[in-house]
N, C-alpha and C positions, 0 to 999 in steps of 0.2 A: 277307102277306109281303110282304118288300123282293121289290127288281128281281133282285139277285143270288141270293135263294133262287129266284126261279120260272127265272133260267136255270140257273141246278145243277140243277134238278128237270125242264127239259126236254132238257139233255145237248148233247153234241156229234154231229151226224146226220151224216147224208151228203151234206145240201145246205150244210152251214156248213162242211165239207171242199172240196166243189165251190169255194165261193166263194172260200175263201184262196188256194186253189191258183189258181184263175183269175184273183186280184187280185193273186198273188205273179209269175203268167207275165207279167201287163201291166207289170206294175214292172220286172221284167226286160227285155221288151221293149222299154219307153220307155228303158230305161238304154243297148241297143244303138242305139236308135235317134238319139239323143243322138251316139253316139261313131261310126255310122257316116258321119256327115256331116265330122265332124272328119278320119277316118284317109282319107276321098276328096277332101279339097280339093286336095290335091298333083295327084292325077289328075286332077280336074276340071280344072284350071289347065292343065294340057299337052296332055290329049287331045279336049277339046272345047274348049280356048280361052275359059273362063270368067275372068270379070273377077272382082276380090278385092270387087267391088261385088253382084256377082251372088252370091257366093257368103255375104254377109251376107241379100243377100234371102232365100236359100233358107232360110236359119236362121230368119228372119221369118218364112217361108210356115210353115214347121213347127210354129210356138207360136202363129199365130194358127189352124191347125185346130185343133191340140190347146186352143184355148180355145174356138173354136166348137164343138166336139165333147164339152168339157166342159160347159157349157150345153145343147147338145141331149140328154146323157146322160142327165142328172138326169130333165128331164120325161119323155122316154122308158120312164125305168126305173120311172117314176111310173105312166104312164099303160098298160105294157105288161107290168110287173115285170119283178123283175134278173134274173131267169134269161135269160128272152128277150131283153134288152137286152143283157146281156154277150155272149150267141152273138151276136147279129148283129154287136155292132161290133168281136167279136173277128174274123169275116168281112171286113168294111172293113177291119181293120187287116193282116189276111192279103193282100186283094186290094192295099190299096196298095202291100204289099212287094213283092208280087212283080211290079207295075207297075216300082216303084223298081227291079228286076232286070234287068228287059226293055227299059229306058229308053232310045230311042235319038238323044235329043236333050235340051238342059238344060229345055226348056218341058214337057217329058214329064215327066220326074225331078221338077220342081218339083211339079208337078200331083199326082204319087203321093206325094209328099213329104207336101203338103196332105192327101191323102186318109187317109193313115197317121197324121198327126196328129191328124185327126180323131177315126179310129179308137181311138186312144188315150186322147185327150182325156175321148172318149164312155165309155169303159171306167171310168176313172176317176172319171167323175160318175155312173154307175150302182152303182159298188162302194159308193160313200160315203155 
């Protein structure tokens, strides 16, 4: 039998639906992640006195976290399984997002965005 025959015989189960929904939520979260910083840039400039260079650094920090998380996520999903890796990195993403909301300085905000980037990148690495 071919691979297609095997997949048709197994069918679509709860785990496949869970992975599809979790991956979809991470894709939505990733899009919101990029949109949030661009929407906050004017407020960061005026409220915290952030410079344009610091805003550019913030975007770079998010992508650095994404890259590190992607590398780490693939390893962890192979070592511990995709289900647990997706769940754990979802918590990392949630923690980073919460810390971003309660940030009181640019430094804390930048660190929390890095953690959020790690969570999103690791989830992407775990799901693929």
